[in-house]
Backbone bond lengths (Angstrom), bond angles and torsions (degrees), N, CA, C in turn:
res aa  C-N    CA-C-N  psi(-1)  N-CA   C-N-CA  omega(-1)  CA-C   N-CA-C  phi
1 M - - - 1.448 - - 1.521 110.40 -
2 A 1.305 117.83 -42.10 1.460 121.11 -176.76 1.522 111.45 -64.31
3 L 1.326 117.65 -33.86 1.449 119.96 -178.92 1.524 112.76 -81.48
4 D 1.325 116.45 -34.21 1.459 121.23 -175.89 1.528 112.62 -75.20
5 R 1.318 118.82 -41.96 1.456 125.64 179.65 1.545 113.00 54.16
6 P 1.345 117.49 59.81 1.461 119.28 177.94 1.522 112.90 -75.02
7 I 1.344 116.72 -15.53 1.460 120.99 179.94 1.522 109.55 -138.23
8 A 1.329 115.27 159.67 1.462 121.37 177.13 1.520 108.64 -141.16
9 I 1.299 115.83 160.07 1.460 121.53 179.96 1.529 109.68 -58.62
10 G 1.338 114.74 134.84 1.464 121.30 179.29 1.518 114.05 95.05
11 Q 1.330 118.07 -14.23 1.458 120.34 -178.81 1.533 110.58 -82.10
12 Y 1.325 114.86 150.67 1.465 120.68 177.94 1.520 107.67 -97.05
13 V 1.342 116.21 125.90 1.464 120.92 -176.37 1.527 110.46 -128.45
14 Q 1.323 115.19 154.16 1.460 123.40 173.16 1.517 107.15 -124.57
15 L 1.331 116.45 130.05 1.451 121.70 179.82 1.523 109.39 -99.53
16 D 1.323 116.85 153.16 1.464 119.49 -178.81 1.519 112.64 -64.78
17 S 1.316 117.93 -16.82 1.463 122.28 177.64 1.529 111.98 -80.22
18 G 1.338 117.42 -6.76 1.452 121.62 177.59 1.515 114.52 108.51
19 E 1.321 117.75 -21.88 1.465 119.19 178.77 1.521 109.53 -67.73
20 E 1.342 114.72 147.00 1.453 119.74 175.97 1.512 109.31 -154.45
21 G 1.317 115.45 153.81 1.454 120.40 178.46 1.511 111.73 162.08
22 F 1.333 114.94 -170.00 1.457 122.22 -179.02 1.524 109.65 -90.00
23 V 1.324 117.26 133.67 1.461 121.39 177.05 1.522 107.54 -72.06
24 E 1.340 116.27 122.28 1.463 120.85 -178.29 1.517 112.63 -103.35
25 E 1.320 116.28 -36.78 1.465 119.51 -176.14 1.523 109.26 -152.90
26 I 1.319 115.42 138.36 1.464 121.10 175.04 1.522 106.57 -120.59
27 G 1.330 115.49 106.14 1.461 120.83 -179.09 1.523 110.96 -101.22
28 W 1.333 115.45 -174.25 1.465 120.35 179.73 1.517 111.34 -69.69
29 R 1.339 115.99 -36.65 1.459 120.09 -175.41 1.518 113.74 -105.62
30 T 1.339 117.43 -34.47 1.465 120.19 -175.72 1.525 111.37 -136.08
31 T 1.322 113.35 159.61 1.463 121.88 172.97 1.518 106.68 -118.71
32 R 1.336 115.48 136.23 1.462 120.91 -179.18 1.528 109.34 -106.10
33 I 1.333 113.94 130.12 1.462 121.43 179.01 1.524 107.79 -121.35
34 R 1.337 116.37 136.37 1.461 122.25 179.03 1.521 109.53 -109.39
35 P 1.348 117.12 109.18 1.474 119.64 176.17 1.526 110.32 -75.97
36 W 1.322 116.77 177.81 1.455 122.14 -177.13 1.520 112.93 -60.12
37 N 1.337 118.33 -26.94 1.464 120.01 -178.07 1.529 112.66 -82.41
38 N 1.330 117.55 5.68 1.465 125.46 176.30 1.522 114.78 68.81
39 N 1.327 118.66 12.09 1.457 120.42 169.63 1.521 107.67 -74.55
40 R 1.295 118.03 177.75 1.465 121.43 176.21 1.518 108.82 -121.92
41 I 1.304 115.83 133.87 1.457 121.69 175.14 1.523 106.54 -107.26
42 L 1.324 116.37 121.33 1.463 121.99 178.28 1.523 108.09 -102.86
43 I 1.311 116.07 120.01 1.458 120.53 -177.48 1.518 108.41 -119.06
44 P 1.325 117.36 123.22 1.469 118.56 175.22 1.529 109.65 -59.77
45 N 1.321 116.36 134.59 1.464 120.19 -177.95 1.522 111.76 -60.05
46 E 1.329 116.70 -30.97 1.463 119.80 177.49 1.528 109.95 -60.91
47 K 1.325 116.70 -43.58 1.464 121.32 178.36 1.528 110.64 -70.58
48 L 1.329 116.53 -40.36 1.456 121.09 -179.94 1.525 111.73 -61.49
49 S 1.332 116.20 -34.68 1.466 119.85 -179.10 1.527 112.07 -69.65
50 Q 1.339 117.01 -15.06 1.462 120.68 -178.41 1.527 112.66 -108.18
51 T 1.322 117.60 6.57 1.461 120.91 -177.68 1.525 110.71 -106.05
52 V 1.310 115.50 157.18 1.463 120.45 175.37 1.525 107.22 -84.52
53 I 1.324 115.99 126.65 1.460 122.38 -177.62 1.526 108.82 -116.51
54 T 1.317 116.30 127.01 1.459 120.80 170.69 1.515 106.03 -100.71
55 N 1.325 116.04 112.09 1.455 121.98 -179.61 1.521 107.58 -98.99
56 L 1.337 115.91 108.94 1.453 120.29 -175.16 1.528 113.02 -75.38
57 H 1.332 116.98 -3.39 1.464 119.91 179.98 1.521 112.84 -101.82
58 L 1.309 118.02 -8.12 1.459 120.22 178.29 1.523 109.16 -92.18
59 G 1.284 116.75 145.36 1.456 120.31 179.83 1.513 111.54 75.71
60 D 1.310 115.19 -147.81 1.456 122.72 -177.25 1.530 110.07 -77.41
61 P 1.334 119.03 121.43 1.461 120.40 -178.89 1.532 113.42 -75.60
62 V 1.330 117.26 -9.70 1.461 120.23 -179.95 1.529 108.56 -68.50
63 M 1.327 115.45 130.71 1.454 120.40 -174.75 1.524 109.94 -140.43
64 S 1.331 116.26 136.64 1.464 120.55 175.11 1.516 109.68 -79.56
65 V 1.321 115.09 146.31 1.460 122.59 177.27 1.526 105.90 -120.54
66 Y 1.332 116.11 118.93 1.461 121.56 -177.40 1.522 109.51 -102.20
67 V 1.329 116.21 126.24 1.459 121.51 177.98 1.528 107.41 -117.36
68 S 1.332 115.81 116.33 1.460 120.97 178.17 1.517 109.70 -80.92
69 C 1.327 116.33 136.06 1.458 122.01 -178.95 1.523 109.05 -139.82
70 G 1.321 114.55 170.37 1.455 120.40 175.11 1.511 109.69 -156.84
71 V 1.323 116.56 144.30 1.461 122.22 177.44 1.520 108.99 -131.57
72 S 1.325 116.02 157.68 1.466 120.48 -177.66 1.525 110.48 -63.71
73 Y 1.309 113.98 160.27 1.460 120.73 -179.28 1.524 112.64 -65.83
74 E 1.317 117.85 -20.28 1.468 121.43 179.73 1.529 112.29 -80.27
75 S 1.313 118.19 -7.03 1.463 121.82 -175.56 1.525 112.32 -69.66
76 D 1.334 114.91 146.66 1.466 122.18 171.92 1.533 105.96 -82.23
77 L 1.328 117.31 107.60 1.462 120.67 -172.48 1.521 113.11 -65.69
78 A 1.313 117.85 -30.48 1.473 119.71 176.38 1.528 109.62 -65.93
79 E 1.329 116.89 -39.16 1.461 121.50 177.34 1.528 110.76 -67.44
80 V 1.314 117.03 -41.96 1.471 121.61 177.60 1.526 109.69 -58.64
81 E 1.316 116.59 -46.22 1.463 120.73 -179.62 1.526 110.84 -62.33
82 R 1.326 117.24 -44.63 1.468 121.68 179.92 1.531 110.94 -60.33
83 V 1.321 116.69 -46.97 1.467 121.18 -178.65 1.524 110.31 -63.97
84 C 1.318 117.52 -43.81 1.473 121.11 179.76 1.524 111.32 -60.09
85 I 1.310 117.09 -44.13 1.473 121.14 -179.81 1.525 109.90 -64.45
86 E 1.331 117.47 -45.01 1.468 120.32 179.68 1.521 111.44 -60.18
87 V 1.335 116.61 -46.83 1.468 120.81 -179.56 1.527 110.05 -64.33
88 A 1.317 116.90 -43.09 1.467 120.51 -179.84 1.525 110.92 -60.43
89 E 1.320 117.28 -44.80 1.468 120.34 179.83 1.531 111.11 -63.22
90 E 1.331 116.88 -41.57 1.472 120.69 179.08 1.531 111.26 -62.19
91 I 1.315 116.43 -47.20 1.464 120.63 -176.23 1.525 110.72 -70.89
92 M 1.322 117.48 -39.24 1.468 119.29 178.26 1.523 111.12 -62.54
93 A 1.322 117.05 -33.15 1.470 120.21 177.93 1.532 111.49 -69.81
94 Q 1.346 117.06 -23.65 1.463 121.23 -177.06 1.524 113.77 -92.83
95 V 1.325 117.84 -29.53 1.463 120.81 -173.76 1.528 109.95 -91.62
96 E 1.322 115.33 118.52 1.457 120.88 178.63 1.529 109.77 -63.24
97 G 1.315 115.67 134.82 1.465 121.05 -179.32 1.514 113.01 100.58
98 S 1.354 117.38 -6.11 1.458 120.93 176.47 1.525 109.30 -73.10
99 D 1.322 116.05 151.98 1.461 121.88 177.07 1.522 108.32 -86.20
100 L 1.315 116.55 99.24 1.458 121.65 -175.27 1.530 113.10 -72.98
101 E 1.310 117.18 -11.00 1.463 120.48 176.82 1.531 111.77 -87.94
102 W 1.318 117.23 -8.87 1.462 123.18 -177.88 1.526 110.45 -87.42
103 N 1.311 116.08 135.96 1.460 121.04 173.20 1.523 107.68 -97.54
104 P 1.337 118.06 117.89 1.463 120.56 -178.69 1.529 111.46 -56.05
105 V 1.317 115.37 152.29 1.455 121.78 -175.45 1.525 108.97 -127.83
106 V 1.332 116.10 141.25 1.459 122.46 172.63 1.522 107.09 -116.10
107 R 1.335 116.20 130.79 1.464 120.82 178.62 1.523 109.21 -132.59
108 F 1.329 115.92 113.64 1.460 120.15 177.11 1.521 107.86 -71.50
109 K 1.334 116.11 134.04 1.459 122.47 -170.78 1.512 115.34 -106.83
110 E 1.347 116.07 -48.39 1.466 117.53 -171.33 1.523 111.29 -162.67
111 F 1.324 113.30 160.35 1.451 121.19 170.81 1.522 106.15 -88.85
112 G 1.324 117.33 104.66 1.456 121.78 -178.08 1.523 111.61 -86.04
113 D 1.332 115.87 -176.53 1.463 121.26 -179.62 1.525 112.37 -60.97
114 S 1.323 117.01 -38.81 1.460 119.41 -176.84 1.527 113.15 -132.39
115 N 1.306 118.18 -7.33 1.463 122.71 -177.70 1.519 111.04 -136.36
116 I 1.315 115.07 161.39 1.458 120.55 162.68 1.522 104.08 -90.42
117 N 1.320 116.68 116.66 1.460 122.09 -173.85 1.518 110.79 -91.95
118 F 1.333 114.87 145.23 1.462 120.27 -179.53 1.514 110.44 -152.41
119 L 1.326 114.75 167.56 1.464 122.38 176.21 1.516 109.00 -115.70
120 V 1.317 115.36 143.42 1.458 121.23 168.08 1.519 105.13 -112.53
121 V 1.333 116.16 126.96 1.458 121.04 -177.61 1.522 108.47 -106.85
122 L 1.337 114.57 117.90 1.458 123.26 176.20 1.524 106.54 -110.34
123 R 1.311 118.25 175.25 1.457 119.64 178.81 1.513 110.77 -146.83
124 V 1.339 115.06 145.32 1.462 122.08 177.11 1.527 109.40 -124.52
125 V 1.340 114.96 156.53 1.464 120.50 174.31 1.523 110.63 -105.63
126 Q 1.323 115.84 -7.44 1.464 122.51 174.63 1.527 106.69 -125.65
127 P 1.342 118.17 111.42 1.467 120.07 -175.19 1.522 114.19 -51.84
128 E 1.315 118.49 -36.20 1.465 119.81 -178.14 1.529 112.57 -67.97
129 A 1.332 118.04 -14.71 1.468 121.88 178.25 1.528 111.87 -78.98
130 S 1.329 117.85 -11.60 1.464 120.70 -174.73 1.527 112.54 -62.06
131 Y 1.330 117.44 -38.13 1.467 120.22 -177.96 1.522 111.73 -67.89
132 L 1.320 116.98 -45.25 1.458 120.33 179.54 1.530 110.55 -66.83
133 L 1.314 117.34 -40.39 1.459 120.74 178.99 1.523 110.48 -60.72
134 Q 1.324 117.06 -47.41 1.460 120.92 179.67 1.532 110.55 -62.68
135 H 1.318 116.39 -44.36 1.461 122.78 179.69 1.535 111.38 -57.85
136 E 1.318 116.17 -52.43 1.466 120.85 -177.31 1.523 111.56 -67.19
137 F 1.327 116.65 -36.01 1.458 120.42 179.40 1.527 110.59 -64.97
138 I 1.328 117.78 -45.85 1.466 120.91 -179.02 1.534 110.39 -61.95
139 K 1.331 117.12 -43.85 1.469 120.16 178.14 1.529 111.27 -60.02
140 A 1.318 115.85 -48.71 1.464 120.55 -176.71 1.535 111.19 -67.67
141 L 1.322 117.37 -39.06 1.470 120.42 -179.41 1.530 110.34 -67.59
142 H 1.312 117.17 -41.51 1.466 120.76 178.01 1.530 110.02 -59.64
143 K 1.311 116.83 -45.93 1.469 121.18 179.28 1.527 110.63 -62.10
144 R 1.312 115.96 -45.58 1.475 120.78 -177.29 1.523 111.03 -67.24
145 F 1.334 117.44 -39.99 1.460 119.84 176.16 1.526 109.83 -58.25
146 G 1.330 117.35 -41.55 1.457 121.09 177.91 1.522 111.89 -61.88
147 E 1.325 116.79 -42.96 1.464 121.43 179.64 1.520 111.83 -66.22
148 E 1.322 116.50 -34.46 1.466 121.63 -176.42 1.529 112.42 -89.47
149 G 1.330 116.83 -6.76 1.465 119.92 -178.14 1.519 113.46 74.68
150 I 1.314 116.55 24.52 1.466 120.99 177.05 1.521 107.40 -89.30
151 E 1.323 115.71 122.76 1.463 120.94 -173.36 1.523 111.97 -94.19
152 I 1.321 114.61 133.85 1.463 121.79 168.05 1.526 104.21 -100.07
153 A 1.308 116.71 110.03 1.462 120.68 -175.11 1.517 111.16 -80.22
154 W 1.320 116.18 159.17 1.454 121.79 173.70 1.510 106.58 -114.52
155 P 1.315 116.65 158.73 1.473 119.16 -176.87 1.531 111.63 -58.69
156 I 1.302 114.84 132.65 1.456 122.11 177.30 1.527 107.13 -126.45
157 R 1.297 116.08 133.82 1.456 120.79 177.37 1.524 108.39 -112.01
158 K 1.294 116.13 131.88 1.452 121.67 177.55 1.518 106.99 -100.60
159 V 1.315 116.05 122.35 1.459 121.47 179.99 1.522 107.85 -105.83
160 V 1.319 116.25 124.33 1.455 121.84 -179.82 1.518 107.78 -113.84
161 F 1.329 116.16 123.60 1.458 121.14 176.85 1.517 108.43 -96.61
162 A 1.288 115.99 133.26 1.453 120.47 178.00 1.518 109.07 -70.23
163 S 1.314 116.66 141.06 1.462 120.63 175.48 1.520 108.46 -71.10
164 P 1.345 117.13 137.35 1.464 118.23 179.63 1.527 110.74 -65.18
165 Q 1.286 116.63 141.47 1.456 122.80 176.98 1.532 108.11 -76.08
166 P 1.327 118.65 155.60 1.471 120.48 -177.63 1.527 113.38 -53.92
167 D 1.330 119.36 -39.75 1.463 121.36 -179.58 1.521 110.34 -68.51
168 E 1.327 117.17 -38.86 1.467 121.68 -179.66 1.522 110.69 -66.09
169 E 1.331 116.46 -34.72 1.454 121.11 -177.06 1.515 111.36 -63.86
170 S 1.316 117.14 -41.72 1.466 120.43 -178.48 1.529 111.32 -69.95
171 H 1.338 117.95 -30.07 1.453 121.48 179.29 1.522 112.47 -78.35
172 S 1.319 116.01 -24.95 1.459 118.22 -174.73 1.529 113.22 -88.60
173 R 1.367 117.71 -10.58 1.464 120.54 -178.26 1.521 109.85 -82.90
174 P 1.320 115.94 139.24 1.472 117.42 176.37 1.530 110.82 -70.31
175 S 1.298 117.09 147.09 1.462 121.27 -178.78 1.494 112.19 -86.99
């Protein structure tokens, strides 16, 4: 690990085990990572040397941010796309670290159980900005959908009871 140097202090990393955060200290025996909640994750270097590490500071810092969404089947999809793009552009202009040269993209994905599901693709030039960008976008999109009357449906189950057959009806009545 000491010779390879896949990480350095201050870099944001994601481990294949799910832990992620900023590298705070690299010691002889352990490496300390600070996640967003300000706890400390202590990882034995022996274990760290055998894990897959995604270092968001190596290579190109530009990163796509995918936001999953869904709207009811009654929605005008062209209107949904227009509103999503407008909101994305507004929020990207406000959140520091957003890639202002990127044009947000909407891609409809599937016919879900209760919604037409889609992705909105945003982009950042600073990986740590991805969380705030996603957060602000979801808040603003939810508000705008409400203003525009665009419905985000929730799962609904339709239960159909079979009508009793004439023979069943006579057996089910109390005597």
